[in-house]
PyMOL Python script that loads the backbone (N, CA, C, O; Angstrom):
from pymol import cmd

cmd.read_pdbstr("""\
ATOM      1  N   MET A   1       0.846  -1.183   0.000  1.00  0.00           N
ATOM      2  CA  MET A   1       0.000   0.000   0.000  1.00  0.00           C
ATOM      3  C   MET A   1       0.885   1.237   0.000  1.00  0.00           C
ATOM      4  O   MET A   1       2.069   1.169   0.332  1.00  0.00           O
ATOM      5  N   ILE A   2       0.316   2.335  -0.365  1.00  0.00           N
ATOM      6  CA  ILE A   2       1.040   3.605  -0.441  1.00  0.00           C
ATOM      7  C   ILE A   2       0.747   4.416   0.826  1.00  0.00           C
ATOM      8  O   ILE A   2      -0.399   4.518   1.264  1.00  0.00           O
ATOM      9  N   LEU A   3       1.799   4.985   1.397  1.00  0.00           N
ATOM     10  CA  LEU A   3       1.669   5.851   2.569  1.00  0.00           C
ATOM     11  C   LEU A   3       2.227   7.218   2.236  1.00  0.00           C
ATOM     12  O   LEU A   3       3.322   7.339   1.688  1.00  0.00           O
ATOM     13  N   GLU A   4       1.460   8.254   2.573  1.00  0.00           N
ATOM     14  CA  GLU A   4       1.944   9.635   2.495  1.00  0.00           C
ATOM     15  C   GLU A   4       1.778  10.257   3.867  1.00  0.00           C
ATOM     16  O   GLU A   4       0.706  10.187   4.468  1.00  0.00           O
ATOM     17  N   ILE A   5       2.852  10.871   4.360  1.00  0.00           N
ATOM     18  CA  ILE A   5       2.792  11.614   5.619  1.00  0.00           C
ATOM     19  C   ILE A   5       3.121  13.059   5.291  1.00  0.00           C
ATOM     20  O   ILE A   5       4.182  13.366   4.749  1.00  0.00           O
ATOM     21  N   VAL A   6       2.187  13.942   5.633  1.00  0.00           N
ATOM     22  CA  VAL A   6       2.327  15.353   5.283  1.00  0.00           C
ATOM     23  C   VAL A   6       2.187  16.205   6.533  1.00  0.00           C
ATOM     24  O   VAL A   6       1.271  16.012   7.332  1.00  0.00           O
ATOM     25  N   SER A   7       3.120  17.161   6.694  1.00  0.00           N
ATOM     26  CA  SER A   7       3.032  18.133   7.788  1.00  0.00           C
ATOM     27  C   SER A   7       2.772  19.502   7.153  1.00  0.00           C
ATOM     28  O   SER A   7       2.844  19.634   5.932  1.00  0.00           O
ATOM     29  N   PRO A   8       2.470  20.517   7.961  1.00  0.00           N
ATOM     30  CA  PRO A   8       2.281  21.850   7.386  1.00  0.00           C
ATOM     31  C   PRO A   8       3.531  22.366   6.654  1.00  0.00           C
ATOM     32  O   PRO A   8       3.421  23.184   5.741  1.00  0.00           O
ATOM     33  N   GLU A   9       4.717  21.889   7.056  1.00  0.00           N
ATOM     34  CA  GLU A   9       5.962  22.370   6.463  1.00  0.00           C
ATOM     35  C   GLU A   9       6.364  21.628   5.191  1.00  0.00           C
ATOM     36  O   GLU A   9       6.928  22.230   4.277  1.00  0.00           O
ATOM     37  N   ALA A  10       6.076  20.318   5.124  1.00  0.00           N
ATOM     38  CA  ALA A  10       6.594  19.530   3.994  1.00  0.00           C
ATOM     39  C   ALA A  10       5.952  18.154   3.939  1.00  0.00           C
ATOM     40  O   ALA A  10       5.319  17.710   4.897  1.00  0.00           O
ATOM     41  N   LYS A  11       6.125  17.486   2.801  1.00  0.00           N
ATOM     42  CA  LYS A  11       5.773  16.078   2.693  1.00  0.00           C
ATOM     43  C   LYS A  11       6.915  15.307   3.344  1.00  0.00           C
ATOM     44  O   LYS A  11       8.053  15.366   2.878  1.00  0.00           O
ATOM     45  N   LEU A  12       6.615  14.585   4.419  1.00  0.00           N
ATOM     46  CA  LEU A  12       7.645  13.901   5.181  1.00  0.00           C
ATOM     47  C   LEU A  12       7.985  12.527   4.610  1.00  0.00           C
ATOM     48  O   LEU A  12       9.135  12.093   4.677  1.00  0.00           O
ATOM     49  N   PHE A  13       6.991  11.845   4.052  1.00  0.00           N
ATOM     50  CA  PHE A  13       7.240  10.511   3.521  1.00  0.00           C
ATOM     51  C   PHE A  13       6.212  10.204   2.449  1.00  0.00           C
ATOM     52  O   PHE A  13       5.049  10.597   2.551  1.00  0.00           O
ATOM     53  N   SER A  14       6.651   9.506   1.431  1.00  0.00           N
ATOM     54  CA  SER A  14       5.748   8.988   0.404  1.00  0.00           C
ATOM     55  C   SER A  14       6.388   7.734  -0.155  1.00  0.00           C
ATOM     56  O   SER A  14       7.501   7.779  -0.678  1.00  0.00           O
ATOM     57  N   GLY A  15       5.686   6.613  -0.046  1.00  0.00           N
ATOM     58  CA  GLY A  15       6.251   5.385  -0.569  1.00  0.00           C
ATOM     59  C   GLY A  15       5.426   4.164  -0.237  1.00  0.00           C
ATOM     60  O   GLY A  15       4.407   4.239   0.450  1.00  0.00           O
ATOM     61  N   GLU A  16       5.893   3.043  -0.741  1.00  0.00           N
ATOM     62  CA  GLU A  16       5.255   1.746  -0.522  1.00  0.00           C
ATOM     63  C   GLU A  16       5.629   1.227   0.863  1.00  0.00           C
ATOM     64  O   GLU A  16       6.807   1.210   1.222  1.00  0.00           O
ATOM     65  N   VAL A  17       4.633   0.803   1.644  1.00  0.00           N
ATOM     66  CA  VAL A  17       4.877   0.266   2.979  1.00  0.00           C
ATOM     67  C   VAL A  17       4.140  -1.052   3.167  1.00  0.00           C
ATOM     68  O   VAL A  17       3.206  -1.361   2.427  1.00  0.00           O
ATOM     69  N   THR A  18       4.564  -1.823   4.157  1.00  0.00           N
ATOM     70  CA  THR A  18       3.865  -3.072   4.478  1.00  0.00           C
ATOM     71  C   THR A  18       2.878  -2.877   5.620  1.00  0.00           C
ATOM     72  O   THR A  18       1.871  -3.581   5.697  1.00  0.00           O
ATOM     73  N   SER A  19       3.164  -1.915   6.517  1.00  0.00           N
ATOM     74  CA  SER A  19       2.220  -1.603   7.593  1.00  0.00           C
ATOM     75  C   SER A  19       2.553  -0.243   8.188  1.00  0.00           C
ATOM     76  O   SER A  19       3.667   0.264   8.055  1.00  0.00           O
ATOM     77  N   VAL A  20       1.556   0.331   8.846  1.00  0.00           N
ATOM     78  CA  VAL A  20       1.760   1.574   9.590  1.00  0.00           C
ATOM     79  C   VAL A  20       0.935   1.466  10.874  1.00  0.00           C
ATOM     80  O   VAL A  20      -0.235   1.087  10.846  1.00  0.00           O
ATOM     81  N   THR A  21       1.571   1.806  12.002  1.00  0.00           N
ATOM     82  CA  THR A  21       0.905   1.791  13.301  1.00  0.00           C
ATOM     83  C   THR A  21       0.780   3.235  13.753  1.00  0.00           C
ATOM     84  O   THR A  21       1.743   4.000  13.702  1.00  0.00           O
ATOM     85  N   LEU A  22      -0.425   3.602  14.198  1.00  0.00           N
ATOM     86  CA  LEU A  22      -0.739   5.005  14.482  1.00  0.00           C
ATOM     87  C   LEU A  22      -1.317   5.172  15.886  1.00  0.00           C
ATOM     88  O   LEU A  22      -1.974   4.266  16.399  1.00  0.00           O
ATOM     89  N   PRO A  23      -1.072   6.338  16.512  1.00  0.00           N
ATOM     90  CA  PRO A  23      -1.601   6.602  17.854  1.00  0.00           C
ATOM     91  C   PRO A  23      -3.007   7.199  17.805  1.00  0.00           C
ATOM     92  O   PRO A  23      -3.161   8.420  17.803  1.00  0.00           O
ATOM     93  N   GLY A  24      -4.016   6.357  17.765  1.00  0.00           N
ATOM     94  CA  GLY A  24      -5.401   6.833  17.742  1.00  0.00           C
ATOM     95  C   GLY A  24      -5.844   7.350  19.094  1.00  0.00           C
ATOM     96  O   GLY A  24      -5.194   7.085  20.105  1.00  0.00           O
ATOM     97  N   VAL A  25      -6.940   8.083  19.124  1.00  0.00           N
ATOM     98  CA  VAL A  25      -7.437   8.639  20.386  1.00  0.00           C
ATOM     99  C   VAL A  25      -7.925   7.543  21.335  1.00  0.00           C
ATOM    100  O   VAL A  25      -7.974   7.754  22.546  1.00  0.00           O
ATOM    101  N   ASP A  26      -8.282   6.383  20.799  1.00  0.00           N
ATOM    102  CA  ASP A  26      -8.710   5.257  21.642  1.00  0.00           C
ATOM    103  C   ASP A  26      -7.629   4.185  21.750  1.00  0.00           C
ATOM    104  O   ASP A  26      -7.916   3.054  22.140  1.00  0.00           O
ATOM    105  N   GLY A  27      -6.387   4.535  21.406  1.00  0.00           N
ATOM    106  CA  GLY A  27      -5.278   3.588  21.467  1.00  0.00           C
ATOM    107  C   GLY A  27      -4.657   3.388  20.100  1.00  0.00           C
ATOM    108  O   GLY A  27      -5.219   3.790  19.082  1.00  0.00           O
ATOM    109  N   SER A  28      -3.501   2.766  20.090  1.00  0.00           N
ATOM    110  CA  SER A  28      -2.786   2.530  18.834  1.00  0.00           C
ATOM    111  C   SER A  28      -3.534   1.522  17.972  1.00  0.00           C
ATOM    112  O   SER A  28      -4.190   0.609  18.475  1.00  0.00           O
ATOM    113  N   PHE A  29      -3.419   1.711  16.657  1.00  0.00           N
ATOM    114  CA  PHE A  29      -3.993   0.754  15.729  1.00  0.00           C
ATOM    115  C   PHE A  29      -3.076   0.623  14.527  1.00  0.00           C
ATOM    116  O   PHE A  29      -2.320   1.536  14.191  1.00  0.00           O
ATOM    117  N   GLN A  30      -3.162  -0.540  13.886  1.00  0.00           N
ATOM    118  CA  GLN A  30      -2.289  -0.838  12.759  1.00  0.00           C
ATOM    119  C   GLN A  30      -3.114  -0.966  11.492  1.00  0.00           C
ATOM    120  O   GLN A  30      -4.230  -1.486  11.505  1.00  0.00           O
ATOM    121  N   ILE A  31      -2.540  -0.481  10.391  1.00  0.00           N
ATOM    122  CA  ILE A  31      -3.166  -0.609   9.086  1.00  0.00           C
ATOM    123  C   ILE A  31      -2.258  -1.453   8.207  1.00  0.00           C
ATOM    124  O   ILE A  31      -1.060  -1.194   8.091  1.00  0.00           O
ATOM    125  N   LEU A  32      -2.850  -2.462   7.594  1.00  0.00           N
ATOM    126  CA  LEU A  32      -2.140  -3.340   6.669  1.00  0.00           C
ATOM    127  C   LEU A  32      -2.738  -3.195   5.280  1.00  0.00           C
ATOM    128  O   LEU A  32      -3.745  -2.510   5.100  1.00  0.00           O
ATOM    129  N   ASN A  33      -2.127  -3.833   4.308  1.00  0.00           N
ATOM    130  CA  ASN A  33      -2.618  -3.826   2.939  1.00  0.00           C
ATOM    131  C   ASN A  33      -4.084  -4.288   2.896  1.00  0.00           C
ATOM    132  O   ASN A  33      -4.470  -5.204   3.622  1.00  0.00           O
ATOM    133  N   ASN A  34      -4.882  -3.660   2.056  1.00  0.00           N
ATOM    134  CA  ASN A  34      -6.303  -3.986   1.854  1.00  0.00           C
ATOM    135  C   ASN A  34      -7.173  -3.733   3.086  1.00  0.00           C
ATOM    136  O   ASN A  34      -8.221  -4.359   3.240  1.00  0.00           O
ATOM    137  N   HIS A  35      -6.755  -2.836   3.948  1.00  0.00           N
ATOM    138  CA  HIS A  35      -7.552  -2.460   5.124  1.00  0.00           C
ATOM    139  C   HIS A  35      -8.835  -1.784   4.655  1.00  0.00           C
ATOM    140  O   HIS A  35      -8.860  -1.134   3.610  1.00  0.00           O
ATOM    141  N   ALA A  36      -9.886  -1.941   5.430  1.00  0.00           N
ATOM    142  CA  ALA A  36     -11.150  -1.267   5.126  1.00  0.00           C
ATOM    143  C   ALA A  36     -10.946   0.249   5.172  1.00  0.00           C
ATOM    144  O   ALA A  36     -10.078   0.734   5.898  1.00  0.00           O
ATOM    145  N   PRO A  37     -11.736   0.996   4.404  1.00  0.00           N
ATOM    146  CA  PRO A  37     -11.622   2.467   4.456  1.00  0.00           C
ATOM    147  C   PRO A  37     -11.848   2.974   5.883  1.00  0.00           C
ATOM    148  O   PRO A  37     -12.709   2.473   6.606  1.00  0.00           O
ATOM    149  N   ILE A  38     -11.062   3.970   6.267  1.00  0.00           N
ATOM    150  CA  ILE A  38     -11.155   4.520   7.624  1.00  0.00           C
ATOM    151  C   ILE A  38     -10.696   5.975   7.610  1.00  0.00           C
ATOM    152  O   ILE A  38      -9.805   6.356   6.851  1.00  0.00           O
ATOM    153  N   VAL A  39     -11.321   6.770   8.461  1.00  0.00           N
ATOM    154  CA  VAL A  39     -10.867   8.132   8.753  1.00  0.00           C
ATOM    155  C   VAL A  39     -10.816   8.217  10.270  1.00  0.00           C
ATOM    156  O   VAL A  39     -11.768   7.822  10.944  1.00  0.00           O
ATOM    157  N   SER A  40      -9.713   8.730  10.815  1.00  0.00           N
ATOM    158  CA  SER A  40      -9.563   8.771  12.268  1.00  0.00           C
ATOM    159  C   SER A  40      -8.722   9.963  12.682  1.00  0.00           C
ATOM    160  O   SER A  40      -7.941  10.496  11.894  1.00  0.00           O
ATOM    161  N   ILE A  41      -8.893  10.372  13.932  1.00  0.00           N
ATOM    162  CA  ILE A  41      -8.098  11.435  14.529  1.00  0.00           C
ATOM    163  C   ILE A  41      -6.943  10.786  15.285  1.00  0.00           C
ATOM    164  O   ILE A  41      -7.110   9.740  15.912  1.00  0.00           O
ATOM    165  N   LEU A  42      -5.786  11.407  15.221  1.00  0.00           N
ATOM    166  CA  LEU A  42      -4.610  10.898  15.915  1.00  0.00           C
ATOM    167  C   LEU A  42      -4.253  11.824  17.069  1.00  0.00           C
ATOM    168  O   LEU A  42      -4.500  13.029  17.016  1.00  0.00           O
ATOM    169  N   GLU A  43      -3.671  11.245  18.107  1.00  0.00           N
ATOM    170  CA  GLU A  43      -3.199  12.048  19.233  1.00  0.00           C
ATOM    171  C   GLU A  43      -1.681  11.969  19.303  1.00  0.00           C
ATOM    172  O   GLU A  43      -1.045  11.289  18.498  1.00  0.00           O
ATOM    173  N   LYS A  44      -1.113  12.666  20.266  1.00  0.00           N
ATOM    174  CA  LYS A  44       0.335  12.669  20.439  1.00  0.00           C
ATOM    175  C   LYS A  44       0.833  11.242  20.633  1.00  0.00           C
ATOM    176  O   LYS A  44       0.272  10.471  21.411  1.00  0.00           O
ATOM    177  N   GLY A  45       1.897  10.908  19.909  1.00  0.00           N
ATOM    178  CA  GLY A  45       2.443   9.570  20.032  1.00  0.00           C
ATOM    179  C   GLY A  45       3.388   9.238  18.897  1.00  0.00           C
ATOM    180  O   GLY A  45       3.952  10.125  18.256  1.00  0.00           O
ATOM    181  N   THR A  46       3.553   7.948  18.660  1.00  0.00           N
ATOM    182  CA  THR A  46       4.521   7.456  17.695  1.00  0.00           C
ATOM    183  C   THR A  46       3.842   6.796  16.510  1.00  0.00           C
ATOM    184  O   THR A  46       2.978   5.934  16.671  1.00  0.00           O
ATOM    185  N   VAL A  47       4.243   7.213  15.319  1.00  0.00           N
ATOM    186  CA  VAL A  47       3.834   6.536  14.085  1.00  0.00           C
ATOM    187  C   VAL A  47       4.965   5.580  13.732  1.00  0.00           C
ATOM    188  O   VAL A  47       6.120   5.989  13.619  1.00  0.00           O
ATOM    189  N   LYS A  48       4.629   4.307  13.560  1.00  0.00           N
ATOM    190  CA  LYS A  48       5.629   3.285  13.233  1.00  0.00           C
ATOM    191  C   LYS A  48       5.374   2.810  11.801  1.00  0.00           C
ATOM    192  O   LYS A  48       4.273   2.375  11.463  1.00  0.00           O
ATOM    193  N   ILE A  49       6.410   2.903  10.973  1.00  0.00           N
ATOM    194  CA  ILE A  49       6.292   2.574   9.554  1.00  0.00           C
ATOM    195  C   ILE A  49       7.182   1.375   9.241  1.00  0.00           C
ATOM    196  O   ILE A  49       8.373   1.377   9.551  1.00  0.00           O
ATOM    197  N   ALA A  50       6.592   0.355   8.624  1.00  0.00           N
ATOM    198  CA  ALA A  50       7.361  -0.806   8.170  1.00  0.00           C
ATOM    199  C   ALA A  50       7.317  -0.824   6.646  1.00  0.00           C
ATOM    200  O   ALA A  50       6.242  -0.799   6.047  1.00  0.00           O
ATOM    201  N   ALA A  51       8.495  -0.867   6.026  1.00  0.00           N
ATOM    202  CA  ALA A  51       8.588  -0.832   4.569  1.00  0.00           C
ATOM    203  C   ALA A  51       9.843  -1.575   4.122  1.00  0.00           C
ATOM    204  O   ALA A  51      10.785  -1.728   4.899  1.00  0.00           O
ATOM    205  N   PRO A  52       9.857  -2.038   2.869  1.00  0.00           N
ATOM    206  CA  PRO A  52      11.047  -2.731   2.367  1.00  0.00           C
ATOM    207  C   PRO A  52      12.266  -1.816   2.253  1.00  0.00           C
ATOM    208  O   PRO A  52      13.400  -2.293   2.295  1.00  0.00           O
ATOM    209  N   GLY A  53      12.047  -0.523   2.112  1.00  0.00           N
ATOM    210  CA  GLY A  53      13.152   0.429   2.005  1.00  0.00           C
ATOM    211  C   GLY A  53      12.671   1.838   2.234  1.00  0.00           C
ATOM    212  O   GLY A  53      11.480   2.123   2.104  1.00  0.00           O
ATOM    213  N   PHE A  54      13.589   2.725   2.576  1.00  0.00           N
ATOM    214  CA  PHE A  54      13.235   4.115   2.863  1.00  0.00           C
ATOM    215  C   PHE A  54      14.158   5.050   2.102  1.00  0.00           C
ATOM    216  O   PHE A  54      15.357   4.798   1.983  1.00  0.00           O
ATOM    217  N   ASN A  55      13.591   6.128   1.589  1.00  0.00           N
ATOM    218  CA  ASN A  55      14.355   7.189   0.933  1.00  0.00           C
ATOM    219  C   ASN A  55      13.933   8.510   1.547  1.00  0.00           C
ATOM    220  O   ASN A  55      12.839   9.001   1.271  1.00  0.00           O
ATOM    221  N   PHE A  56      14.783   9.085   2.371  1.00  0.00           N
ATOM    222  CA  PHE A  56      14.495  10.375   3.002  1.00  0.00           C
ATOM    223  C   PHE A  56      15.497  11.401   2.496  1.00  0.00           C
ATOM    224  O   PHE A  56      16.660  11.082   2.250  1.00  0.00           O
ATOM    225  N   SER A  57      15.030  12.639   2.344  1.00  0.00           N
ATOM    226  CA  SER A  57      15.981  13.716   2.093  1.00  0.00           C
ATOM    227  C   SER A  57      16.683  14.012   3.415  1.00  0.00           C
ATOM    228  O   SER A  57      16.178  13.656   4.480  1.00  0.00           O
ATOM    229  N   LYS A  58      17.839  14.658   3.352  1.00  0.00           N
ATOM    230  CA  LYS A  58      18.609  14.936   4.574  1.00  0.00           C
ATOM    231  C   LYS A  58      17.833  15.799   5.563  1.00  0.00           C
ATOM    232  O   LYS A  58      17.928  15.595   6.773  1.00  0.00           O
ATOM    233  N   GLU A  59      17.065  16.761   5.055  1.00  0.00           N
ATOM    234  CA  GLU A  59      16.299  17.645   5.945  1.00  0.00           C
ATOM    235  C   GLU A  59      15.209  16.879   6.689  1.00  0.00           C
ATOM    236  O   GLU A  59      14.929  17.166   7.853  1.00  0.00           O
ATOM    237  N   ILE A  60      14.602  15.917   6.027  1.00  0.00           N
ATOM    238  CA  ILE A  60      13.484  15.165   6.588  1.00  0.00           C
ATOM    239  C   ILE A  60      13.968  14.018   7.475  1.00  0.00           C
ATOM    240  O   ILE A  60      13.312  13.693   8.464  1.00  0.00           O
ATOM    241  N   ALA A  61      15.082  13.410   7.148  1.00  0.00           N
ATOM    242  CA  ALA A  61      15.575  12.214   7.858  1.00  0.00           C
ATOM    243  C   ALA A  61      15.719  12.436   9.360  1.00  0.00           C
ATOM    244  O   ALA A  61      15.534  11.501  10.139  1.00  0.00           O
ATOM    245  N   SER A  62      16.043  13.641   9.773  1.00  0.00           N
ATOM    246  CA  SER A  62      16.243  13.907  11.200  1.00  0.00           C
ATOM    247  C   SER A  62      14.945  13.804  12.007  1.00  0.00           C
ATOM    248  O   SER A  62      14.994  13.678  13.230  1.00  0.00           O
ATOM    249  N   LYS A  63      13.802  13.854  11.349  1.00  0.00           N
ATOM    250  CA  LYS A  63      12.520  13.741  12.043  1.00  0.00           C
ATOM    251  C   LYS A  63      12.167  12.291  12.381  1.00  0.00           C
ATOM    252  O   LYS A  63      11.329  12.039  13.246  1.00  0.00           O
ATOM    253  N   PHE A  64      12.805  11.347  11.702  1.00  0.00           N
ATOM    254  CA  PHE A  64      12.514   9.929  11.878  1.00  0.00           C
ATOM    255  C   PHE A  64      13.575   9.249  12.733  1.00  0.00           C
ATOM    256  O   PHE A  64      14.729   9.677  12.762  1.00  0.00           O
ATOM    257  N   THR A  65      13.177   8.194  13.425  1.00  0.00           N
ATOM    258  CA  THR A  65      14.090   7.381  14.212  1.00  0.00           C
ATOM    259  C   THR A  65      14.141   5.990  13.592  1.00  0.00           C
ATOM    260  O   THR A  65      13.109   5.360  13.361  1.00  0.00           O
ATOM    261  N   ARG A  66      15.349   5.525  13.328  1.00  0.00           N
ATOM    262  CA  ARG A  66      15.530   4.205  12.720  1.00  0.00           C
ATOM    263  C   ARG A  66      15.443   3.124  13.790  1.00  0.00           C
ATOM    264  O   ARG A  66      16.180   3.164  14.775  1.00  0.00           O
ATOM    265  N   VAL A  67      14.546   2.160  13.602  1.00  0.00           N
ATOM    266  CA  VAL A  67      14.438   1.014  14.496  1.00  0.00           C
ATOM    267  C   VAL A  67      15.305  -0.117  13.948  1.00  0.00           C
ATOM    268  O   VAL A  67      16.081  -0.732  14.681  1.00  0.00           O
ATOM    269  N   ASN A  68      15.161  -0.382  12.648  1.00  0.00           N
ATOM    270  CA  ASN A  68      16.003  -1.341  11.920  1.00  0.00           C
ATOM    271  C   ASN A  68      15.914  -0.986  10.430  1.00  0.00           C
ATOM    272  O   ASN A  68      15.340   0.045  10.078  1.00  0.00           O
ATOM    273  N   ASP A  69      16.471  -1.821   9.559  1.00  0.00           N
ATOM    274  CA  ASP A  69      16.494  -1.500   8.128  1.00  0.00           C
ATOM    275  C   ASP A  69      15.106  -1.326   7.519  1.00  0.00           C
ATOM    276  O   ASP A  69      14.950  -0.621   6.523  1.00  0.00           O
ATOM    277  N   GLN A  70      14.093  -1.968   8.115  1.00  0.00           N
ATOM    278  CA  GLN A  70      12.756  -1.930   7.530  1.00  0.00           C
ATOM    279  C   GLN A  70      11.719  -1.226   8.398  1.00  0.00           C
ATOM    280  O   GLN A  70      10.530  -1.254   8.081  1.00  0.00           O
ATOM    281  N   THR A  71      12.150  -0.597   9.484  1.00  0.00           N
ATOM    282  CA  THR A  71      11.198   0.070  10.380  1.00  0.00           C
ATOM    283  C   THR A  71      11.746   1.410  10.859  1.00  0.00           C
ATOM    284  O   THR A  71      12.883   1.509  11.321  1.00  0.00           O
ATOM    285  N   TYR A  72      10.914   2.430  10.737  1.00  0.00           N
ATOM    286  CA  TYR A  72      11.226   3.763  11.246  1.00  0.00           C
ATOM    287  C   TYR A  72      10.040   4.259  12.053  1.00  0.00           C
ATOM    288  O   TYR A  72       8.911   3.813  11.853  1.00  0.00           O
ATOM    289  N   THR A  73      10.305   5.196  12.976  1.00  0.00           N
ATOM    290  CA  THR A  73       9.234   5.819  13.746  1.00  0.00           C
ATOM    291  C   THR A  73       9.284   7.335  13.575  1.00  0.00           C
ATOM    292  O   THR A  73      10.317   7.911  13.233  1.00  0.00           O
ATOM    293  N   LEU A  74       8.145   7.953  13.822  1.00  0.00           N
ATOM    294  CA  LEU A  74       8.003   9.403  13.741  1.00  0.00           C
ATOM    295  C   LEU A  74       7.132   9.847  14.907  1.00  0.00           C
ATOM    296  O   LEU A  74       6.028   9.334  15.086  1.00  0.00           O
ATOM    297  N   GLU A  75       7.619  10.796  15.699  1.00  0.00           N
ATOM    298  CA  GLU A  75       6.844  11.342  16.812  1.00  0.00           C
ATOM    299  C   GLU A  75       5.947  12.460  16.287  1.00  0.00           C
ATOM    300  O   GLU A  75       6.398  13.329  15.541  1.00  0.00           O
ATOM    301  N   ILE A  76       4.660  12.432  16.686  1.00  0.00           N
ATOM    302  CA  ILE A  76       3.725  13.471  16.256  1.00  0.00           C
ATOM    303  C   ILE A  76       3.003  14.061  17.462  1.00  0.00           C
ATOM    304  O   ILE A  76       2.936  13.441  18.524  1.00  0.00           O
ATOM    305  N   GLU A  77       2.471  15.248  17.288  1.00  0.00           N
ATOM    306  CA  GLU A  77       1.672  15.907  18.321  1.00  0.00           C
ATOM    307  C   GLU A  77       0.189  15.589  18.155  1.00  0.00           C
ATOM    308  O   GLU A  77      -0.525  15.396  19.138  1.00  0.00           O
ATOM    309  N   SER A  78      -0.269  15.535  16.905  1.00  0.00           N
ATOM    310  CA  SER A  78      -1.666  15.225  16.591  1.00  0.00           C
ATOM    311  C   SER A  78      -1.769  15.027  15.090  1.00  0.00           C
ATOM    312  O   SER A  78      -0.794  15.206  14.360  1.00  0.00           O
ATOM    313  N   GLY A  79      -2.966  14.655  14.631  1.00  0.00           N
ATOM    314  CA  GLY A  79      -3.129  14.495  13.196  1.00  0.00           C
ATOM    315  C   GLY A  79      -4.423  13.803  12.834  1.00  0.00           C
ATOM    316  O   GLY A  79      -5.265  13.528  13.688  1.00  0.00           O
ATOM    317  N   THR A  80      -4.563  13.527  11.552  1.00  0.00           N
ATOM    318  CA  THR A  80      -5.688  12.769  11.026  1.00  0.00           C
ATOM    319  C   THR A  80      -5.155  11.769  10.008  1.00  0.00           C
ATOM    320  O   THR A  80      -4.073  11.940   9.448  1.00  0.00           O
ATOM    321  N   ILE A  81      -5.942  10.723   9.785  1.00  0.00           N
ATOM    322  CA  ILE A  81      -5.537   9.681   8.847  1.00  0.00           C
ATOM    323  C   ILE A  81      -6.735   9.279   8.010  1.00  0.00           C
ATOM    324  O   ILE A  81      -7.862   9.204   8.499  1.00  0.00           O
ATOM    325  N   GLU A  82      -6.469   9.025   6.743  1.00  0.00           N
ATOM    326  CA  GLU A  82      -7.496   8.484   5.860  1.00  0.00           C
ATOM    327  C   GLU A  82      -6.894   7.297   5.110  1.00  0.00           C
ATOM    328  O   GLU A  82      -5.809   7.400   4.538  1.00  0.00           O
ATOM    329  N   MET A  83      -7.604   6.173   5.119  1.00  0.00           N
ATOM    330  CA  MET A  83      -7.206   4.989   4.360  1.00  0.00           C
ATOM    331  C   MET A  83      -8.312   4.700   3.369  1.00  0.00           C
ATOM    332  O   MET A  83      -9.473   4.539   3.747  1.00  0.00           O
ATOM    333  N   LYS A  84      -7.945   4.633   2.084  1.00  0.00           N
ATOM    334  CA  LYS A  84      -8.931   4.338   1.051  1.00  0.00           C
ATOM    335  C   LYS A  84      -8.194   3.789  -0.161  1.00  0.00           C
ATOM    336  O   LYS A  84      -7.199   4.370  -0.594  1.00  0.00           O
ATOM    337  N   ASP A  85      -8.664   2.690  -0.706  1.00  0.00           N
ATOM    338  CA  ASP A  85      -8.090   2.090  -1.919  1.00  0.00           C
ATOM    339  C   ASP A  85      -6.592   1.851  -1.799  1.00  0.00           C
ATOM    340  O   ASP A  85      -5.836   2.164  -2.718  1.00  0.00           O
ATOM    341  N   ASN A  86      -6.163   1.300  -0.674  1.00  0.00           N
ATOM    342  CA  ASN A  86      -4.755   0.972  -0.418  1.00  0.00           C
ATOM    343  C   ASN A  86      -3.831   2.185  -0.435  1.00  0.00           C
ATOM    344  O   ASN A  86      -2.643   2.061  -0.734  1.00  0.00           O
ATOM    345  N   LYS A  87      -4.373   3.350  -0.116  1.00  0.00           N
ATOM    346  CA  LYS A  87      -3.569   4.551   0.030  1.00  0.00           C
ATOM    347  C   LYS A  87      -3.889   5.171   1.387  1.00  0.00           C
ATOM    348  O   LYS A  87      -5.043   5.463   1.699  1.00  0.00           O
ATOM    349  N   VAL A  88      -2.833   5.365   2.192  1.00  0.00           N
ATOM    350  CA  VAL A  88      -2.977   5.954   3.511  1.00  0.00           C
ATOM    351  C   VAL A  88      -2.399   7.361   3.456  1.00  0.00           C
ATOM    352  O   VAL A  88      -1.247   7.556   3.068  1.00  0.00           O
ATOM    353  N   ILE A  89      -3.212   8.340   3.848  1.00  0.00           N
ATOM    354  CA  ILE A  89      -2.743   9.722   3.918  1.00  0.00           C
ATOM    355  C   ILE A  89      -2.805  10.141   5.381  1.00  0.00           C
ATOM    356  O   ILE A  89      -3.861  10.079   6.011  1.00  0.00           O
ATOM    357  N   VAL A  90      -1.663  10.568   5.915  1.00  0.00           N
ATOM    358  CA  VAL A  90      -1.580  10.991   7.308  1.00  0.00           C
ATOM    359  C   VAL A  90      -1.178  12.464   7.321  1.00  0.00           C
ATOM    360  O   VAL A  90      -0.131  12.833   6.789  1.00  0.00           O
ATOM    361  N   LEU A  91      -2.008  13.294   7.925  1.00  0.00           N
ATOM    362  CA  LEU A  91      -1.704  14.718   8.103  1.00  0.00           C
ATOM    363  C   LEU A  91      -1.292  14.877   9.560  1.00  0.00           C
ATOM    364  O   LEU A  91      -2.053  14.543  10.468  1.00  0.00           O
ATOM    365  N   VAL A  92      -0.081  15.390   9.780  1.00  0.00           N
ATOM    366  CA  VAL A  92       0.449  15.456  11.147  1.00  0.00           C
ATOM    367  C   VAL A  92       0.914  16.866  11.515  1.00  0.00           C
ATOM    368  O   VAL A  92       1.252  17.686  10.663  1.00  0.00           O
ATOM    369  N   ASP A  93       0.914  17.103  12.831  1.00  0.00           N
ATOM    370  CA  ASP A  93       1.484  18.328  13.416  1.00  0.00           C
ATOM    371  C   ASP A  93       2.741  17.963  14.158  1.00  0.00           C
ATOM    372  O   ASP A  93       3.394  18.834  14.733  1.00  0.00           O
TER     373      ASP A  93
END
""", "prot")
cmd.dss("prot")
cmd.show_as("cartoon", "prot")
cmd.util.cbc("prot")
cmd.orient("prot")
């Protein structure tokens, strides 16, 4: 599935991922390929991204924390998420 993470300053990530875990207001939840359509509000916490590979620009890379070769995390203050047709769009602060 395709994941896009966008902040008011820049597009932070865009690429193919295997899963994304998000800090929902009722607890963390994970989205996998072919997930049902969903729109949700996010609270302060950690977004965990699993993908076969990552390409970050130098300015953006400092916002992410490397867990291993296929997993990175991003700390957010709040946001919203929409999943539809195997495309996840995350708007974050």
